[in-house]
N, C-alpha and C positions, 0 to 999 in steps of 0.2 A: 624154890628159886632163891638166889642170893640177891638182895637188893642193896644197892649202894647209893648214898646221898652225899652230895658235895656242896660246899660253900654255904650260902644262906639257906639252902634246902635242909642241910644237916642241922643247922641251928634251929630252924623252925620245928623240925620233927623231933629233935633231941637225941638222935643217934646217927652214926655214919653208915651203919649197915645192919641188916637183919635178914633172917631167913623166913620165907613165907611159902607154905604149901599152896600151889595154884588151885583156887576154887574151881569146882566143876563148872564147865560152860564158859570159863574165861579164856578168850582166844587171842586178844590183841593187847598192845601196849595201852591203847585208849581205855579198854575195859579195866586194865590193871590200875590205871590212874584214877578212874572213877571209884574203884574199890578202895584204894588207899585214901583218897580225899574224904571218904565217909568214915574213916577210922577214928577221927577226933579232930580237935581244933588245930593242933600243930600240923597234921597232915593236910587239913583243909587249907591252911595258910600257905603251905609249901606248894600246893597244886592249884591255887586259886586262879592263876593265869597260865594255862598250859602253853600258850603261844610263845612264852619266853623260856620254856624248858626244853633241853636237849636230852636225848636218850641214846644209850648204847646197849646192845645185846651182845654178850660174849665179846666185848671190846671192839665191836663194829658199830658205827653209827647206824641208827635205825629211825623209823618214823612211827607215828602213833597207830598206823595200820599194820605194822609188822606183827607177825605171829610170835607168841611166847610159848615156852615149854617149861615144865616143872624143874628141869635141871639147869635152866639159864641163869647167867649172871646179868642183871639188869641195872645199869647205872643211870641216875638222873642228875643233871647238873644244869646250872644256868649257862648262858652263852659266855664264852671266854674271850678276852681281848688281850692282845700283846702290846708291848710298849717298851 
């Protein structure tokens, strides 16, 4: 999977993108978030409040129950406002 992080998530994690092989048994965005949050303090800080995180799978908005596959591009970003 190609993972993309935007705005303050990128700053907390320390990278804008990375590649991750989907661990066996991982099936949803929620499970991916739990896995990422356990990877270290930067990830834990980025995912500490999932309620404010938006996600897109292959450039389509998704939710935390959405299924994921090894070849997906998954983007995480905070809510965006216009002005």
